Backbone as a chain_set.jsonl record, in Angstrom:
{"seq": "MDLSSAAALAPIDHHSETNHRLANSLQLLAAMVSMSAREVTDRAAQAALVETHRRIEAIGRLHRHLHARRADHLLDLGAYLDELGRDLEDGYCDVASGRRVIVDAAQVSVSQEDALALGILISELVGNACKYAYEPRMPGDIRIVVRPGPANGYLLMVEDRGVGRRDTVPVAGSGLGSRLIDVMTARLRGRAHWEDARPGTRFLMSVNE", "coords": {"N": [[155.647, 4.287, 31.185], [154.681, 2.619, 28.106], [155.09, -0.498, 26.375], [155.81, -0.109, 23.556], [156.588, 2.526, 23.762], [159.189, 2.123, 25.114], [160.346, 0.406, 23.722], [161.097, 2.196, 21.252], [162.565, 3.767, 22.408], [164.826, 2.306, 23.269], [168.385, 1.797, 22.434], [169.643, 1.517, 19.019], [170.834, -1.106, 17.588], [173.703, -1.039, 15.282], [175.629, -2.136, 14.443], [175.225, -4.849, 14.577], [172.923, -5.253, 13.03], [173.959, -4.253, 10.334], [175.729, -6.242, 10.18], [174.18, -8.563, 9.995], [172.519, -7.973, 7.796], [174.866, -8.091, 5.89], [175.635, -10.825, 6.298], [173.48, -11.979, 5.098], [173.328, -11.128, 2.686], [175.754, -12.385, 1.491], [174.895, -14.947, 1.731], [173.281, -15.177, -0.268], [174.379, -14.653, -2.572], [176.391, -16.414, -2.521], [174.317, -18.344, -3.056], [173.37, -17.979, -5.523], [175.746, -17.969, -7.361], [176.086, -20.652, -6.991], [174.025, -22.035, -8.257], [174.573, -21.136, -10.942], [176.617, -22.289, -11.282], [175.733, -24.944, -11.549], [174.227, -24.536, -13.721], [175.798, -23.876, -16.106], [177.394, -25.522, -19.055], [180.162, -25.487, -20.256], [183.303, -26.688, -19.121], [185.528, -25.125, -17.944], [184.351, -22.512, -17.234], [182.632, -23.514, -15.382], [184.204, -24.74, -13.447], [185.651, -22.552, -12.457], [183.439, -21.098, -11.547], [182.384, -22.425, -9.328], [185.065, -22.406, -7.685], [184.743, -19.56, -7.282], [182.36, -19.781, -5.726], [183.259, -21.292, -3.35], [185.107, -19.419, -2.545], [183.285, -17.372, -1.63], [181.928, -18.763, 0.418], [183.726, -19.42, 2.51], [184.547, -16.339, 3.061], [182.13, -15.641, 4.118], [182.311, -17.636, 6.323], [184.415, -16.677, 7.75], [183.265, -14.09, 8.325], [181.187, -14.768, 10.034], [182.702, -15.8, 12.32], [184.243, -13.61, 13.147], [181.925, -11.872, 13.816], [180.778, -13.187, 15.979], [182.35, -12.988, 17.765], [182.429, -10.203, 18.717], [184.599, -8.356, 19.162], [185.945, -5.258, 20.236], [188.121, -3.866, 19.087], [190.843, -5.221, 19.126], [191.659, -8.384, 18.464], [192.114, -11.824, 19.616], [194.134, -13.905, 18.147], [195.193, -16.4, 18.34], [192.858, -17.82, 19.289], [191.068, -17.359, 17.323], [192.244, -18.697, 14.991], [192.315, -21.005, 15.846], [189.439, -21.53, 15.69], [188.996, -21.57, 13.223], [190.692, -23.254, 11.899], [189.46, -25.611, 12.42], [187.278, -25.285, 11.385], [187.935, -25.054, 8.299], [188.944, -27.997, 8.193], [187.071, -29.213, 8.228], [185.524, -28.265, 6.025], [187.139, -28.253, 3.488], [189.228, -30.295, 3.694], [189.786, -33.867, 3.294], [188.897, -35.749, 5.423], [188.57, -38.569, 5.93], [190.608, -39.689, 4.577], [192.598, -38.958, 6.239], [193.577, -36.512, 6.457], [194.33, -33.684, 7.498], [193.75, -30.329, 9.61], [196.019, -28.723, 11.365], [196.617, -26.441, 13.722], [198.952, -24.146, 15.246], [199.192, -21.868, 17.177], [200.397, -18.995, 18.715], [199.145, -16.676, 21.228], [198.117, -13.687, 19.914], [197.61, -10.314, 19.231], [195.651, -8.63, 17.031], [193.926, -6.563, 14.703], [190.358, -6.616, 13.73], [189.954, -5.939, 11.077], [192.314, -6.859, 10.181], [192.35, -9.601, 10.779], [190.358, -10.59, 9.187], [191.552, -10.173, 6.827], [193.83, -11.809, 6.945], [192.267, -14.255, 7.816], [191.25, -14.753, 5.036], [193.718, -14.936, 3.319], [194.866, -17.105, 4.755], [192.803, -19.198, 4.159], [192.9, -19.257, 1.795], [195.556, -20.687, 1.328], [195.255, -22.932, 2.583], [192.984, -24.319, 1.194], [194.324, -24.33, -1.562], [196.509, -26.152, -0.576], [194.871, -28.439, 0.197], [194.086, -29.026, -2.3], [195.775, -29.335, -4.244], [198.434, -30.208, -3.052], [198.654, -33.11, -2.11], [198.084, -36.176, -3.181], [194.901, -38.094, -4.637], [192.942, -39.21, -1.969], [195.166, -39.437, -0.316], [197.058, -39.436, 2.834], [197.706, -36.813, 4.868], [198.877, -33.639, 6.647], [197.82, -30.188, 6.912], [199.96, -27.594, 8.311], [199.274, -24.761, 10.124], [201.045, -22.171, 11.854], [201.498, -19.671, 13.959], [203.772, -17.251, 15.371], [204.655, -14.572, 17.819], [206.33, -11.789, 16.626], [209.009, -9.371, 15.915], [208.919, -6.017, 16.802], [206.153, -5.764, 17.817], [204.828, -7.625, 16.152], [204.216, -10.338, 14.138], [204.562, -13.801, 13.006], [203.817, -15.659, 10.304], [203.145, -19.078, 9.341], [202.31, -21.67, 6.95], [202.176, -24.897, 6.075], [202.685, -27.799, 4.052], [203.316, -31.277, 3.904], [203.068, -32.454, 0.943], [203.59, -32.905, -2.488], [205.003, -30.757, -3.225], [206.338, -27.57, -4.822], [206.255, -27.285, -8.239], [207.892, -25.748, -10.137], [208.406, -25.593, -13.052], [206.111, -26.944, -14.124], [203.16, -26.029, -15.146], [200.75, -24.287, -12.572], [197.774, -25.695, -11.437], [194.448, -24.456, -11.934], [192.927, -20.761, -12.056], [194.799, -18.952, -11.405], [193.923, -16.885, -9.913], [193.841, -17.411, -7.313], [196.909, -16.967, -6.352], [197.186, -14.282, -7.039], [195.36, -13.585, -4.978], [196.517, -14.229, -2.891], [198.599, -12.514, -2.634], [197.741, -10.066, -2.75], [196.323, -9.883, -0.315], [198.39, -10.357, 1.493], [199.56, -7.885, 0.876], [198.092, -6.335, 1.721], [197.988, -6.49, 4.409], [200.423, -5.622, 5.079], [202.8, -7.313, 4.874], [205.717, -9.228, 4.667], [206.517, -11.77, 2.336], [207.41, -15.166, 1.582], [207.921, -18.023, -0.317], [208.86, -21.895, 0.535], [210.845, -24.361, 0.019], [209.471, -27.295, 1.604], [210.536, -30.098, 1.804], [209.921, -32.717, 2.55], [207.003, -31.431, 0.521], [205.647, -27.903, 0.803], [206.087, -24.645, 2.049], [204.816, -21.634, 3.506], [205.69, -18.401, 4.008], [205.303, -15.746, 6.139], [206.19, -12.519, 7.489], [205.102, -9.884, 9.729], [205.314, -6.832, 10.694], [204.082, -4.491, 13.098]], "CA": [[155.996, 4.175, 29.815], [154.176, 1.191, 27.644], [156.2, -1.136, 25.556], [155.987, 0.56, 22.389], [157.473, 3.765, 23.789], [160.362, 1.753, 25.44], [161.214, 0.051, 22.103], [161.375, 3.321, 20.516], [163.512, 4.513, 23.234], [165.755, 1.61, 22.868], [169.251, 1.949, 21.547], [169.736, 0.414, 17.978], [172.543, -1.905, 17.584], [173.634, -0.545, 13.881], [176.415, -2.996, 14.025], [174.452, -6.145, 14.486], [171.922, -4.935, 11.827], [174.782, -4.347, 9.301], [176.263, -7.69, 9.847], [172.997, -9.338, 9.6], [172.52, -7.785, 6.011], [175.9, -8.546, 4.969], [175.522, -12.25, 6.039], [172.399, -12.333, 4.239], [173.766, -10.964, 0.891], [176.543, -13.223, 1.32], [174.513, -16.348, 1.454], [172.128, -14.822, -1.552], [175.654, -14.315, -3.634], [176.813, -18.035, -3.072], [173.325, -19.362, -3.75], [173.389, -17.49, -7.122], [176.864, -18.628, -8.031], [176.128, -22.328, -7.028], [172.795, -21.941, -9.168], [174.994, -20.689, -12.107], [177.672, -23.288, -11.542], [175.048, -26.041, -12.016], [173.666, -24.629, -15.218], [176.497, -23.918, -17.208], [178.005, -26.615, -19.478], [181.643, -25.379, -20.047], [183.875, -27.189, -17.789], [186.121, -24.148, -17.458], [183.546, -21.653, -16.562], [181.867, -24.426, -14.308], [185.112, -24.918, -12.372], [185.563, -21.05, -11.933], [182.06, -20.824, -10.501], [182.781, -23.452, -8.481], [185.922, -21.69, -7.067], [184.215, -18.513, -6.7], [181.411, -20.008, -4.728], [184.077, -21.773, -2.477], [185.609, -18.217, -1.903], [182.045, -16.488, -1.11], [181.508, -19.215, 1.541], [184.873, -19.057, 3.128], [184.316, -15.22, 3.204], [180.769, -16.021, 4.891], [182.669, -18.212, 7.661], [185.201, -15.618, 8.547], [182.481, -13.044, 9.1], [180.61, -15.308, 11.336], [183.665, -16.169, 13.491], [184.463, -12.44, 13.635], [181.158, -11.239, 14.47], [180.457, -13.683, 16.939], [183.407, -12.63, 19.037], [182.062, -8.994, 19.079], [185.62, -7.638, 19.569], [185.575, -3.891, 19.956], [189.18, -3.336, 18.354], [191.844, -6.036, 19.078], [191.307, -10.093, 18.7], [193.02, -13.232, 19.93], [194.618, -14.322, 16.633], [195.009, -17.567, 18.279], [191.644, -18.402, 19.43], [190.128, -17.106, 16.079], [192.566, -19.536, 14.277], [191.889, -22.314, 16.402], [187.99, -21.879, 15.576], [188.895, -21.341, 11.563], [191.36, -24.113, 11.268], [188.689, -26.659, 12.48], [186.181, -24.874, 10.106], [188.65, -25.31, 7.31], [189.24, -29.226, 8.068], [185.563, -29.607, 7.589], [185.292, -27.772, 4.596], [188.459, -28.671, 2.711], [189.932, -31.49, 3.58], [189.025, -35.563, 3.116], [189.463, -36.459, 6.855], [188.667, -40.166, 5.826], [191.812, -40.285, 4.103], [193.916, -38.804, 7.111], [193.972, -35.235, 5.986], [194.064, -32.819, 9.078], [194.436, -29.222, 9.601], [196.802, -28.503, 12.765], [196.954, -24.923, 14.364], [199.71, -23.93, 16.747], [199.281, -20.287, 17.168], [200.339, -18.405, 19.849], [198.548, -15.697, 21.524], [198.944, -12.485, 19.305], [196.586, -9.471, 19.023], [195.532, -8.134, 15.679], [192.572, -5.729, 14.541], [189.163, -7.199, 13.289], [190.401, -5.753, 9.774], [193.676, -7.433, 10.128], [192.059, -10.909, 11.226], [189.552, -10.938, 8.293], [192.646, -10.354, 5.768], [194.527, -13.203, 7.48], [191.462, -15.573, 7.516], [191.254, -15.058, 3.717], [194.718, -15.308, 3.133], [194.92, -18.656, 5.496], [191.885, -20.005, 3.805], [193.498, -19.514, 0.3], [196.527, -21.252, 1.324], [195.242, -24.299, 2.995], [192.573, -24.749, -0.149], [195.145, -25.038, -2.408], [197.235, -27.455, -0.267], [194.212, -29.591, 0.157], [193.552, -29.621, -3.585], [196.964, -29.614, -4.957], [199.605, -30.767, -2.343], [198.412, -34.344, -1.865], [197.278, -37.162, -4.286], [193.736, -38.25, -4.118], [193.26, -40.29, -1.066], [196.621, -39.405, 0.202], [196.979, -38.598, 3.905], [198.937, -35.424, 5.125], [198.528, -32.693, 7.399], [198.484, -28.859, 6.415], [200.087, -26.871, 9.323], [199.039, -23.454, 10.549], [201.704, -21.661, 12.839], [201.711, -18.226, 14.268], [204.41, -17.056, 16.52], [205.09, -13.28, 18.106], [207.677, -11.252, 15.904], [209.303, -8.222, 16.178], [208.168, -4.848, 16.61], [204.803, -6.083, 17.983], [204.423, -7.803, 14.841], [203.844, -11.837, 14.453], [204.996, -14.635, 11.921], [203.099, -16.943, 10.013], [203.761, -20.003, 8.407], [201.594, -22.375, 6.414], [202.945, -25.527, 5.296], [202.156, -29.193, 3.958], [203.965, -32.185, 3.288], [203.026, -32.916, -0.234], [204.422, -32.835, -3.64], [205.9, -29.592, -3.345], [205.978, -26.653, -5.966], [207.094, -27.745, -9.325], [207.893, -24.174, -10.892], [208.465, -26.261, -14.34], [204.714, -27.395, -14.364], [202.003, -24.835, -14.905], [199.849, -24.523, -11.766], [196.295, -25.827, -11.934], [193.581, -23.392, -11.63], [192.986, -19.76, -12.876], [195.737, -18.066, -11.03], [193.093, -15.836, -9.004], [194.247, -17.888, -5.668], [197.875, -16.71, -6.274], [196.713, -13.039, -6.922], [194.606, -12.992, -3.817], [197.337, -14.49, -1.673], [199.74, -11.258, -3.045], [196.847, -8.91, -2.197], [196.136, -9.917, 1.296], [199.683, -10.025, 1.811], [200.158, -6.627, 0.893], [197.042, -5.512, 2.496], [198.461, -6.918, 6.037], [202.038, -4.955, 5.261], [203.418, -8.347, 5.132], [206.701, -9.7, 3.785], [206.111, -13.4, 2.035], [208.075, -15.716, 0.493], [207.596, -19.747, -0.636], [209.992, -22.319, 0.644], [210.656, -25.968, -0.105], [209.928, -27.878, 2.8], [211.414, -30.978, 1.532], [208.852, -32.71, 0.829], [205.846, -29.983, 0.663], [205.474, -26.531, 0.45], [206.246, -23.673, 2.971], [204.606, -20.22, 2.807], [206.198, -17.716, 5.104], [205.004, -14.382, 6.373], [206.285, -11.675, 8.674], [204.358, -8.763, 9.579], [205.576, -5.578, 11.822], [203.135, -3.427, 13.131]], "C": [[155.494, 2.532, 29.268], [155.656, 0.789, 26.811], [156.816, -0.781, 24.631], [157.214, 1.669, 22.488], [158.793, 3.105, 24.428], [160.944, 1.404, 24.277], [161.627, 1.032, 21.247], [162.237, 3.999, 21.033], [165.058, 3.659, 22.952], [167.028, 1.851, 21.778], [169.123, 1.191, 20.303], [170.971, 0.107, 17.759], [172.682, -2.014, 15.751], [174.652, -1.601, 13.383], [176.017, -4.565, 13.627], [173.71, -6.103, 13.265], [172.896, -5.009, 10.524], [175.406, -5.805, 9.127], [175.355, -8.742, 9.463], [172.771, -9.327, 8.19], [173.517, -8.311, 5.595], [176.037, -9.97, 4.975], [174.417, -12.551, 5.132], [172.619, -12.437, 2.767], [174.902, -12.013, 0.59], [176.138, -14.463, 0.891], [173.486, -16.551, 0.132], [173.16, -14.883, -2.663], [175.782, -15.83, -3.939], [175.713, -18.812, -3.44], [173.325, -19.22, -5.256], [174.342, -18.045, -7.777], [176.916, -20.003, -8.171], [175.041, -22.691, -8.254], [173.71, -21.959, -10.804], [176.024, -21.996, -12.554], [176.824, -24.69, -12.216], [174.517, -26.057, -13.327], [174.496, -24.377, -16.351], [177.127, -25.24, -17.659], [179.668, -26.58, -19.778], [182.215, -25.788, -18.844], [184.777, -26.148, -17.274], [185.626, -23.061, -16.789], [182.773, -22.558, -15.278], [183.102, -24.363, -12.925], [185.443, -23.355, -11.818], [184.666, -20.647, -11.213], [182.319, -21.23, -9.359], [183.791, -22.757, -7.281], [185.406, -20.453, -6.315], [183.19, -18.729, -5.722], [182.187, -20.477, -3.178], [184.608, -20.32, -1.861], [184.387, -17.419, -1.093], [181.888, -17.009, 0.283], [182.778, -19.115, 2.678], [184.966, -17.371, 3.746], [183.345, -15.056, 4.36], [181.361, -16.664, 6.233], [183.129, -17.355, 8.545], [184.461, -14.549, 9.208], [181.724, -13.309, 9.997], [181.464, -15.37, 12.443], [183.987, -14.5, 13.731], [183.3, -11.824, 14.604], [180.294, -11.9, 15.767], [181.438, -13.598, 18.338], [183.151, -11.303, 19.539], [183.141, -8.209, 19.779], [185.482, -6.354, 19.03], [186.793, -3.186, 18.887], [190.123, -4.626, 18.071], [191.064, -7.391, 19.171], [192.355, -10.793, 18.635], [193.26, -13.771, 18.795], [194.68, -15.991, 17.218], [193.899, -18.474, 18.52], [190.807, -18.797, 18.154], [190.651, -17.975, 15.191], [192.28, -20.703, 14.743], [190.596, -22.911, 15.831], [188.331, -21.953, 13.82], [189.506, -22.428, 11.015], [190.171, -25.702, 11.658], [187.197, -26.58, 11.285], [186.955, -25.242, 8.659], [188.931, -26.953, 6.845], [188.009, -29.54, 7.575], [185.211, -29.503, 6.333], [186.052, -28.342, 3.526], [188.849, -30.232, 2.646], [189.126, -32.983, 3.757], [189.518, -36.261, 4.264], [189.453, -37.713, 6.962], [190.126, -40.505, 5.242], [192.964, -39.654, 5.249], [194.294, -37.326, 6.885], [193.611, -34.4, 7.421], [194.439, -31.237, 8.722], [195.048, -28.784, 11.001], [197.074, -27.065, 12.773], [197.857, -25.155, 15.354], [200.088, -22.496, 16.592], [199.233, -19.834, 18.259], [199.511, -17.064, 20.162], [199.0, -14.227, 20.939], [197.414, -11.728, 18.748], [196.569, -8.94, 17.689], [194.004, -7.532, 15.692], [191.841, -6.75, 13.698], [189.541, -7.124, 11.578], [191.349, -6.772, 9.306], [193.227, -9.129, 10.055], [191.163, -11.369, 9.735], [190.566, -11.287, 6.721], [193.534, -11.516, 6.013], [193.69, -14.787, 7.326], [191.198, -15.771, 6.129], [192.288, -15.476, 3.052], [194.984, -16.833, 3.548], [193.793, -19.66, 4.715], [192.35, -20.388, 2.436], [194.376, -20.724, 0.265], [196.211, -22.853, 1.441], [194.105, -24.756, 1.946], [193.395, -25.225, -1.157], [196.127, -26.102, -1.904], [196.378, -28.599, -0.304], [193.9, -30.067, -1.183], [194.929, -29.868, -4.379], [198.404, -30.418, -4.356], [199.595, -32.444, -2.303], [197.59, -35.023, -2.939], [196.258, -37.483, -3.522], [193.887, -39.652, -2.971], [194.359, -40.375, 0.03], [196.869, -38.82, 1.589], [197.929, -37.664, 4.195], [198.249, -34.451, 5.614], [198.868, -31.139, 6.524], [198.617, -28.05, 7.915], [200.007, -25.295, 9.154], [200.097, -22.874, 11.723], [201.7, -20.386, 12.696], [202.473, -18.058, 15.545], [204.677, -15.142, 16.632], [206.441, -13.126, 17.069], [208.115, -10.034, 16.408], [208.791, -7.151, 16.119], [206.642, -4.966, 16.831], [204.246, -6.757, 16.928], [204.292, -9.425, 15.184], [204.434, -12.376, 12.722], [204.064, -15.621, 11.652], [203.471, -17.822, 9.243], [202.486, -21.173, 8.44], [201.882, -23.552, 5.721], [202.196, -27.128, 5.214], [203.418, -29.808, 3.922], [203.707, -33.308, 2.272], [204.048, -33.028, -1.339], [205.308, -31.879, -3.685], [205.437, -28.794, -4.553], [206.929, -27.087, -6.905], [206.984, -26.42, -10.258], [207.734, -24.604, -12.587], [207.073, -26.66, -14.74], [203.705, -26.408, -13.803], [200.883, -25.311, -13.685], [198.357, -24.634, -12.097], [195.555, -24.671, -11.308], [193.725, -21.959, -12.531], [194.05, -18.622, -12.184], [195.082, -16.965, -10.172], [193.735, -16.113, -7.631], [195.77, -16.889, -5.713], [197.732, -15.061, -6.334], [196.043, -12.606, -5.413], [195.599, -13.252, -2.64], [198.445, -13.192, -1.73], [198.703, -9.983, -2.588], [196.703, -9.059, -1.01], [197.398, -9.752, 1.904], [200.07, -8.62, 2.336], [199.056, -5.63, 1.794], [197.414, -5.664, 4.024], [199.991, -6.441, 6.363], [202.903, -5.943, 5.586], [204.814, -8.621, 4.06], [206.551, -11.234, 3.402], [207.05, -13.947, 1.324], [207.86, -17.495, 0.633], [208.967, -20.215, -0.189], [209.792, -23.792, 0.28], [210.824, -26.496, 1.211], [210.319, -29.403, 2.95], [211.135, -32.259, 2.573], [207.846, -31.489, 1.47], [206.259, -28.747, 0.191], [205.422, -25.534, 1.726], [205.666, -22.289, 2.809], [204.839, -19.631, 4.301], [205.783, -16.271, 5.064], [205.475, -13.335, 7.556], [205.592, -10.433, 8.587], [204.941, -7.802, 10.821], [204.614, -4.501, 11.896], [203.756, -2.042, 13.458]], "O": [[155.823, 1.493, 29.84], [156.733, 1.366, 26.661], [158.035, -0.908, 24.515], [158.243, 1.796, 21.824], [159.734, 3.839, 24.127], [161.928, 1.985, 23.819], [162.534, 0.763, 20.46], [162.804, 4.865, 20.367], [166.105, 4.173, 22.558], [166.84, 2.048, 20.578], [168.482, 0.145, 20.407], [171.97, 0.826, 17.734], [172.024, -2.78, 15.047], [174.658, -1.972, 12.209], [176.399, -5.241, 12.672], [173.918, -6.996, 12.443], [172.596, -5.842, 9.668], [175.525, -6.374, 8.042], [175.672, -9.677, 8.727], [172.795, -10.319, 7.462], [173.282, -9.191, 4.767], [176.462, -10.525, 3.962], [174.571, -13.506, 4.371], [172.318, -13.298, 1.941], [174.96, -12.481, -0.547], [176.683, -15.087, -0.02], [173.043, -17.596, -0.345], [172.715, -15.196, -3.767], [175.497, -16.423, -4.98], [175.896, -19.855, -4.067], [173.287, -20.153, -6.057], [174.037, -18.662, -8.797], [177.513, -20.597, -9.069], [175.285, -23.568, -9.082], [173.422, -22.78, -11.675], [176.188, -22.514, -13.659], [177.232, -25.326, -13.189], [174.324, -27.062, -14.012], [174.073, -24.596, -17.486], [177.406, -26.068, -16.792], [180.36, -27.571, -19.541], [181.833, -25.423, -17.732], [184.891, -26.183, -16.049], [186.255, -22.582, -15.846], [182.421, -21.964, -14.26], [182.882, -24.026, -11.761], [185.433, -23.178, -10.6], [184.886, -19.892, -10.267], [182.484, -20.481, -8.396], [183.382, -22.591, -6.132], [185.537, -20.261, -5.106], [183.086, -17.882, -4.836], [181.772, -20.087, -2.087], [184.485, -20.158, -0.647], [184.61, -16.903, 0.002], [181.742, -16.251, 1.242], [182.491, -18.632, 3.773], [185.451, -17.207, 4.865], [183.641, -14.458, 5.395], [180.892, -16.215, 7.278], [182.697, -17.13, 9.675], [184.761, -14.091, 10.311], [181.407, -12.456, 10.826], [181.028, -15.011, 13.537], [183.896, -14.257, 14.935], [183.485, -11.401, 15.745], [179.403, -11.327, 16.394], [181.276, -14.005, 19.489], [183.536, -11.055, 20.682], [182.885, -7.508, 20.758], [185.094, -6.095, 17.89], [186.563, -2.27, 18.097], [190.192, -5.066, 16.923], [190.027, -7.516, 19.822], [193.332, -10.62, 17.906], [192.226, -14.255, 18.334], [194.181, -16.83, 16.468], [193.87, -19.636, 18.116], [190.18, -19.821, 17.88], [189.816, -18.321, 14.355], [191.945, -21.546, 13.911], [190.409, -24.092, 15.538], [187.507, -22.671, 13.254], [189.18, -22.787, 9.884], [190.299, -26.736, 11.002], [186.492, -27.399, 10.696], [186.217, -25.848, 7.882], [189.099, -27.3, 5.676], [187.901, -30.133, 6.502], [184.707, -30.375, 5.626], [185.442, -28.94, 2.64], [188.753, -31.058, 1.738], [188.022, -33.107, 4.289], [190.353, -37.165, 4.221], [190.116, -38.248, 7.85], [190.677, -41.576, 5.5], [194.155, -39.905, 5.067], [195.444, -37.008, 7.187], [192.676, -34.63, 8.187], [195.206, -30.909, 7.816], [194.17, -28.453, 11.798], [197.725, -26.539, 11.87], [197.765, -26.054, 16.19], [201.078, -22.055, 16.008], [198.257, -20.054, 18.975], [199.239, -16.38, 19.175], [200.007, -13.651, 21.349], [196.476, -12.243, 18.14], [197.686, -8.802, 17.191], [193.106, -7.892, 16.453], [192.442, -7.608, 13.051], [189.427, -8.131, 10.879], [191.233, -7.419, 8.265], [193.821, -9.845, 9.249], [191.367, -12.487, 9.263], [190.43, -12.175, 5.879], [193.922, -12.141, 5.026], [194.095, -15.891, 6.964], [190.894, -16.923, 5.822], [192.101, -16.331, 2.186], [195.287, -17.671, 2.699], [193.999, -20.873, 4.722], [192.256, -21.521, 1.964], [194.181, -21.65, -0.523], [196.665, -23.758, 0.741], [194.314, -25.95, 1.734], [193.271, -26.358, -1.624], [196.57, -26.914, -2.717], [196.816, -29.672, -0.717], [193.518, -31.22, -1.381], [194.924, -30.78, -5.207], [199.214, -31.049, -5.037], [200.68, -32.993, -2.495], [196.604, -34.523, -3.481], [196.23, -37.389, -2.295], [194.587, -40.661, -3.045], [194.419, -41.153, 0.982], [196.904, -37.589, 1.587], [199.043, -37.79, 3.687], [197.107, -34.235, 5.207], [199.808, -30.943, 5.754], [197.62, -27.868, 8.614], [200.555, -24.676, 8.242], [199.746, -23.357, 12.799], [201.851, -19.843, 11.601], [202.08, -18.528, 16.613], [204.86, -14.493, 15.602], [207.284, -13.979, 16.793], [207.547, -9.621, 17.419], [207.959, -7.11, 15.213], [205.888, -4.325, 16.098], [203.063, -6.494, 16.712], [204.264, -9.789, 16.36], [204.636, -11.715, 11.703], [203.549, -16.34, 12.508], [204.203, -17.465, 8.32], [201.858, -21.53, 9.436], [201.871, -23.347, 4.508], [201.391, -27.569, 6.034], [204.472, -29.172, 3.907], [203.916, -34.513, 2.406], [205.238, -33.226, -1.095], [206.415, -32.101, -4.176], [204.454, -29.108, -5.223], [208.12, -27.269, -6.654], [206.025, -26.193, -10.995], [206.978, -23.946, -13.302], [206.939, -26.687, -15.964], [203.445, -26.06, -12.651], [200.267, -26.376, -13.732], [197.776, -23.863, -12.859], [195.97, -24.037, -10.338], [194.452, -21.921, -13.523], [193.983, -17.448, -12.55], [195.846, -16.108, -9.728], [194.112, -15.197, -6.901], [195.68, -15.921, -4.958], [198.355, -14.543, -5.407], [196.208, -11.519, -4.858], [195.538, -12.618, -1.586], [199.112, -12.996, -0.714], [199.184, -8.98, -2.062], [197.068, -8.045, -0.414], [197.484, -8.984, 2.862], [200.554, -8.214, 3.393], [199.234, -4.538, 2.334], [197.019, -4.784, 4.788], [200.639, -6.677, 7.383], [203.758, -5.729, 6.446], [204.857, -8.253, 2.886], [206.454, -11.969, 4.385], [207.576, -13.295, 0.422], [207.664, -18.044, 1.718], [209.991, -19.542, -0.305], [208.683, -24.324, 0.26], [211.831, -26.357, 1.906], [210.415, -29.913, 4.066], [212.025, -32.711, 3.292], [207.93, -30.869, 2.53], [207.098, -28.566, -0.691], [204.486, -25.796, 2.481], [206.107, -21.706, 1.818], [204.427, -20.077, 5.372], [205.91, -15.629, 4.021], [204.933, -13.523, 8.645], [205.454, -9.89, 7.49], [204.918, -8.293, 11.949], [204.354, -3.732, 10.971], [203.04, -1.043, 13.515]]}, "num_chains": 1, "name": "protein.A"}
């Protein structure tokens, strides 16, 4: 059998091909949004496009993390979040000011679909904390904690030690971040609430499988 015949008979990895196309599509979309953000002159529109670009890049990073693991069904959430935390610190935090993302995640298994939703949720929470929790050049950590919960579930906590939530003051931004957090929480079938961390803000979510 010659090489061309062997190649024709070799199984096609449709999963890898699909992931490769998706990664390329996300990169192209991010580039288009970034180009649009540079061209618009309206500050509100520019800020919205910058936020959209940030979210597309976050999804692209999550996709790369998941694809690299090639888990058939279940994924170790602890190891996944360790990598994601380092990525978020590099992408969102002013490390020179002493800003850090600290991950303390127990070994919990989740599906790849839930891992993606969790990654989007945590990326949004960390991004918001880096933008709003601390004053510019102010040091401070964002902690991501995961613990096993009842009924084969888990508990997620994301907290900062910043200025805290001020309900009497309108939150900066478009509100899309809050809606995205609500959507991902519902997607995970979770129950979530906010707490005053005194100082700072704490997001808590429990998921029962």
